[in-house]
Every structure is written in structure tokens, then in C-alpha cells.
C-alpha positions in Angstrom: 16.7 -28.2 -15.3 12.9 -28.6 -13.8 12.9 -32.4 -15.0 16.2 -32.8 -12.8 15.1 -31.2 -9.6 11.8 -33.4 -10.0 13.8 -36.5 -11.0 16.0 -35.6 -7.6 13.0 -34.9 -5.5 11.1 -38.3 -7.0 14.0 -40.4 -5.4 13.4 -38.6 -1.8 9.7 -39.2 -1.9 8.3 -36.3 -3.5 5.6 -36.6 -6.2 6.6 -33.8 -8.6 4.6 -31.9 -11.0 6.6 -30.7 -14.0 4.7 -28.8 -16.3 6.9 -29.2 -19.3 6.7 -33.1 -18.4 2.9 -33.9 -17.4 0.8 -31.5 -19.3 -0.2 -34.0 -22.1 -1.0 -33.6 -25.8 -4.1 -32.1 -25.8 -4.9 -31.5 -22.1 -6.1 -27.7 -21.2 -2.9 -25.4 -20.2 -4.4 -23.3 -18.3 -6.6 -25.3 -16.1 -4.4 -28.4 -15.3 -1.7 -25.8 -14.1 -4.7 -24.1 -12.3 -5.3 -27.8 -10.9 -1.8 -28.3 -10.3 -1.0 -25.1 -8.3 -4.4 -26.2 -6.2 -3.4 -29.6 -5.7 -0.2 -29.1 -4.5 1.1 -29.0 -1.2 4.3 -26.4 -2.6 5.6 -24.3 -5.4 9.3 -24.3 -6.4 9.8 -21.6 -9.2 13.8 -21.6 -10.7 14.7 -18.6 -11.2 17.3 -17.5 -14.0 17.6 -15.0 -16.5 15.8 -17.0 -19.3 12.8 -16.7 -17.0 12.4 -12.8 -16.8 9.7 -11.8 -18.2 8.1 -15.1 -19.5 4.4 -14.9 -19.2 3.6 -18.6 -17.9 6.6 -18.0 -15.6 4.9 -15.0 -14.2 2.0 -16.0 -14.0 2.7 -19.4 -12.4 4.3 -17.3 -9.5 2.5 -15.2 -9.0 -0.3 -16.9 -8.2 1.8 -19.3 -6.0 2.8 -16.2 -4.5 -1.3 -15.0 -4.1 -2.0 -18.6 -2.1 1.0 -18.9 -0.5 -0.6 -14.9 1.0 -3.8 -15.7 1.1 -3.4 -19.4 3.2 -1.0 -18.2 5.7 1.6 -20.8 5.0 4.9 -21.2 3.3 4.0 -22.6 -0.4 6.1 -20.8 -2.3 9.9 -21.5 -2.9 12.9 -19.8 -5.0 15.3 -21.8 -6.3 18.0 -19.6 -8.3 20.0 -21.1 -11.4 22.4 -18.1 -11.7 22.6 -14.6 -10.2 19.7 -12.8 -12.2 18.0 -10.9 -9.1 14.9 -11.6 -8.1 11.7 -9.4 -8.3 11.5 -7.1 -5.4 8.4 -8.7 -4.1 10.6 -12.0 -3.3 13.5 -10.2 -2.5 13.1 -11.0 0.8 12.3 -14.5 1.0 15.1 -17.4 2.1 16.3 -18.6 -1.4 18.2 -21.7 -2.5 21.1 -21.7 -5.0 21.3 -24.5 -7.7 24.8 -23.6 -8.8 26.3 -26.5 -7.2 25.0 -29.2 -6.9 21.1 -30.3 -7.5 21.3 -33.0 -5.2 21.8 -30.2 -1.9 18.7 -27.9 -3.6 16.8 -31.5 -2.9 18.3 -32.5 0.3 17.2 -29.2 1.3 13.7 -28.7 0.1 12.6 -32.5 0.9 14.2 -32.5 4.2 12.2 -28.1 5.0 9.1 -30.1 3.4 9.7 -33.2 6.2 10.4 -30.3 8.9 6.9 -28.7 8.1 4.2 -31.7 8.4 6.4 -33.2 11.7 5.6 -29.5 13.6 2.0 -31.0 13.8 0.7 -27.0 13.6 0.0 -24.9 10.7 3.6 -23.5 9.6 3.5 -19.4 7.9 6.1 -17.7 6.4 7.3 -15.2 9.1 4.7 -11.6 8.4 8.6 -9.8 7.9 11.5 -10.5 5.8 14.6 -9.3 7.0 17.5 -8.8 5.2 20.2 -11.5 6.0 23.4 -10.1 4.3 26.1 -12.1 2.9 27.0 -16.0 4.5 25.7 -18.6 5.4 21.8 -18.7 7.4 19.4 -21.6 9.6 15.6 -21.6 9.1 14.5 -22.0 12.4 11.0 -22.7 14.1 9.2 -20.4 16.2 6.3 -21.9 17.5 3.9 -20.7 20.1 1.7 -23.9 21.4 -1.6 -20.6 22.6 -1.8 -19.6 18.8 -1.2 -23.5 17.6 0.8 -21.9 15.0 4.7 -22.0 13.7 6.4 -19.5 11.9 9.5 -20.3 9.9 12.3 -17.6 11.2 15.9 -17.5 8.8 19.0 -15.9 10.8 22.4 -16.0 10.7 23.8 -19.6 11.6 26.0 -17.7 14.2 24.0 -15.7 15.6 23.7 -15.0 19.3 20.7 -15.2 21.6 19.6 -11.8 21.7 20.3 -11.6 18.6 18.0 -13.9 17.2 15.1 -12.6 20.0 15.6 -9.7 18.2 15.2 -10.8 14.5 12.3 -12.9 15.6 10.7 -9.9 17.4 11.0 -7.8 14.0 10.7 -11.1 11.5 6.9 -11.6 13.6 6.2 -8.4 14.1 5.9 -8.3 18.0 5.0 -4.8 19.2 6.2 -3.6 22.8 2.2 -2.7 23.6 -1.4 -1.9 22.2 -4.1 0.0 23.9 -7.5 1.1 23.4 -9.9 3.9 24.9 -7.2 6.7 23.9 -5.2 5.4 25.9 -6.6 4.5 28.9 -6.5 1.1 28.7 -4.2 -1.9 26.9 -1.8 -4.4 26.8 2.2 -4.3 27.8 3.5 -7.8 25.9 6.7 -9.6 27.7 8.8 -12.2 25.2 10.8 -14.6 26.3 12.2 -17.6 23.9 12.7 -21.1 25.1 14.5 -24.1 23.5 14.3 -28.0 25.2 12.1 -25.7 27.6 15.4 -24.3 28.4 15.4 -20.2 28.1 17.7 -19.1 25.1 21.2 -17.5 26.5 22.7 -14.9 25.2 25.6 -17.2 23.2 26.4 -18.7 19.9 23.4 -20.4 18.5 25.9 -23.6 17.5 27.0 -23.2 21.2 23.1 -23.8 22.2 22.8 -26.7 19.8 20.0 -24.5 17.5 20.7 -25.0 14.0 18.7 -25.8 11.3 14.6 -26.8 11.3 15.5 -26.2 15.4 12.1 -25.8 17.1 11.9 -22.7 19.3 8.9 -21.9 21.4 8.0 -18.4 22.0 6.3 -17.4 25.2 4.1 -14.8 25.7 3.6 -12.6 29.1 0.4 -10.1 28.9 0.5 -7.1 31.2 -2.7 -5.9 31.1 -3.4 -1.8 32.7 -5.9 1.2 32.7 -5.4 4.0 33.8 -5.2 3.3 37.8 -2.4 1.2 37.4 -1.0 -2.8 36.1 -4.3 -4.7 36.5 -2.5 -8.2 36.2 0.4 -10.1 34.0 -0.4 -13.8 33.4 0.9 -15.7 30.0 -1.2 -15.6 27.1 -3.1 -18.9 26.6 -6.9 -18.7 24.5 -9.3 -17.8 27.5 -9.1 -17.1 31.5 -7.9 -13.7 32.0 -8.8 -11.7 35.2 -8.2 -7.4 35.5 -9.6 -5.8 31.7 -13.3 -7.4 30.7 -12.4 -10.3 28.6 -14.0 -8.7 25.0 -11.0 -5.7 25.5 -8.5 -8.4 26.5 -9.8 -9.8 23.0 -9.3 -6.6 21.7 -6.0 -6.3 22.2 -4.8 -9.5 22.1 -6.3 -9.2 18.3 -4.7 -6.1 17.4 -1.6 -7.1 18.9 -0.4 -10.8 17.6 -3.8 -11.7 16.0 -1.8 -11.3 12.5 0.2 -14.3 13.6 -3.0 -16.9 13.6 -3.1 -19.2 10.6 -5.9 -18.7 8.8 -9.3 -20.3 9.5 -11.0 -21.8 6.1 
């Protein structure tokens, strides 16, 4: 199965490493797999009843998950070969099914990787997994230019603009408000989603031409306040705020949306 997927990806310009094929006689198994995990751009877990409980499979995918979390980007991808339940820690991730066509799986993987690279910003998985239930889904890119990052967020393909907003707020763990000094000062966050420069209306996403791989811009407005009331309201950027002391604003922003920033090497 892995070699079949490797061939399909190779036909799409991807250079895959398949351990059963690419580890040569006499090579150190552990070091070779470690090098592959370190040097690869992505890792694909093929999951089925035959992989459950296999020590080397568990070792590889848990190491890949650790890199995914450490790098805070989409590194681990899951392809199911049958309906065997995924490990609990992977159940909220979007996965592909290879029940029908390997060509479709390879197309989707290669397409997702090309889109990631075309974004021009670090692309991270959403911090919070959301149960999407049954039915087709679309993975969108939610970008904030001030944070210099985009996140992948999965939504039902038939979702409306309002449902998209709810999914983004949940998936990105966006707070309404954060406070300091026992609640005497704080920030209230206001969010707006745009597609191609236009505010997203509460209509079905296909009617808004929002489909798989679409780029959604997340705009964040900060309303600073203290015990006397609102001090200032402005669009989030990296500096230049008025109202509260800059150090306090930085602390509040970091408390509220700092988890969205890409990890700095």
C-alpha cells in the first residue's frame, strides 16, 4: 500500500520516502527512519487493522505527531485504508480514505501540500479539533497578516458564513476578552472574516465561491479598556497602539491570541 501511494505521489512531482523500499540492506533502521522524519516536509500515516499495535508504526507516527506539535505546523497526515478506529489523539484530525481510489488520495495530498507552500506564510493546524460529523468537508486557510501565519480549518462544505465564523472561532480558540490586574484593565476582541476583500455574508459557502483551499482573511480589532471605560479600539497590528501602556497591551494580546503565532526557531 505504501509503495502504491509512493508511486502515485511520485507521478505528481513528490519525492517520497517509503521505509520498506528505501531502507537498504545494512543501513541502521532507527537512524535512517529518524533522518527521514527530520528531513521530510510531511509524514503520511497509513492506518488500518494491520497497523494497530505494530511497534514500529506506533514509533513513527508518534514521532511525527511530536514534530507536528513542536513545529506547530501541518506535518502529519492520515490516510485510512479501512474503517478501523483511529487512536484517540488522532480522531479530531481530518483524514483521507483510500477505500476507493489511490489516485484521488494522491491528488488531495499533493494538492494540499502545493497549497500550503503557495500561501507564503507558515501554515499551522488549527489548535482545536472540531467534530465535523458525516458528509463532505472543505479545508480552508484562515490567514492573519499581522501574525504572519495561516491555519487550516475544516468545515462542512455546505456550511454558511455564520457557521464558518463559529468554526473559525472554535478551531482557533479565539477569546472574547482577556483581563489583567484583577479585571481592572483588559482587551475585548472583535473578529471579522473576509474572502477576496469582501466581508463574508451569511450564505452557503459554495454560493460565496468558498471551496476547498480558499483563503479566508481573519481581521482582529482590539478594544482596550480600564476601570474608567473604553480607551481605544483599533485593528490588530504588531505595534503603534495607544491607550494602555504598550507592555500591558503586548501582555494582553499574547494572552489572548499568542497561541496562534508560528513557533520561532
